[in-house]
C-alpha positions in Angstrom: 90.0 41.0 -37.9 86.7 39.0 -37.7 85.2 37.4 -40.8 81.6 36.4 -41.7 81.1 32.6 -42.3 78.0 31.4 -44.0 76.9 28.1 -42.4 74.4 25.6 -43.8 73.7 21.9 -43.2 75.3 20.4 -40.1 77.1 23.7 -39.4 73.7 25.1 -38.2 74.1 23.0 -35.1 75.3 25.5 -32.6 76.8 22.9 -30.2 78.7 21.4 -33.1 80.1 24.7 -34.2 81.2 25.5 -30.7 83.3 22.3 -30.8 84.8 23.2 -34.2 85.4 26.9 -33.9 85.0 27.9 -30.3 83.3 31.2 -29.7 81.9 33.7 -32.2 81.1 37.4 -32.0 77.7 37.4 -33.7 75.2 34.9 -35.2 72.4 35.8 -37.6 69.9 34.1 -39.8 70.9 34.4 -43.5 70.0 33.3 -47.0 72.2 32.8 -50.1 70.3 33.5 -53.3 71.4 31.7 -56.5 72.5 28.5 -54.8 70.9 25.2 -53.7 71.9 22.4 -51.3 72.9 19.1 -52.8 74.4 15.9 -51.2 77.1 15.2 -53.8 80.2 14.8 -51.6 80.9 11.5 -49.9 82.2 11.5 -46.3 84.1 8.5 -45.1 83.4 9.6 -41.4 79.7 9.9 -42.0 79.7 7.0 -44.5 77.4 8.9 -46.8 76.6 12.1 -48.5 77.2 15.5 -46.9 75.7 18.9 -47.8 77.3 21.0 -50.4 76.0 24.1 -52.3 76.0 24.6 -56.0 74.9 27.5 -58.2 71.2 27.5 -59.2 69.8 30.9 -60.2 66.3 29.9 -59.1 67.1 28.7 -55.6 67.9 30.0 -52.1 70.0 28.3 -49.4 68.9 29.2 -45.9 71.5 29.2 -43.2 73.3 31.4 -40.7 76.1 33.9 -40.6 78.7 33.5 -37.8 81.1 36.3 -37.2 84.4 34.5 -36.4 88.0 35.5 -35.6 90.1 35.1 -38.7 92.3 32.4 -37.4 
């Protein structure tokens, strides 16, 4: 059964997502109310901060919804 995946940050790069997940059934713009983007997670492969989301009632994160196969 397909599942919706909310993408933000580097996962908005369609070519990068194709490499990571293959194909998807649908792709739509989306926004997630009550959250904001922060760079509070360190990545050894990127050698720096990567995007993460945290709750913030006054904020919105803009992103995309991918409809993916469950596996």
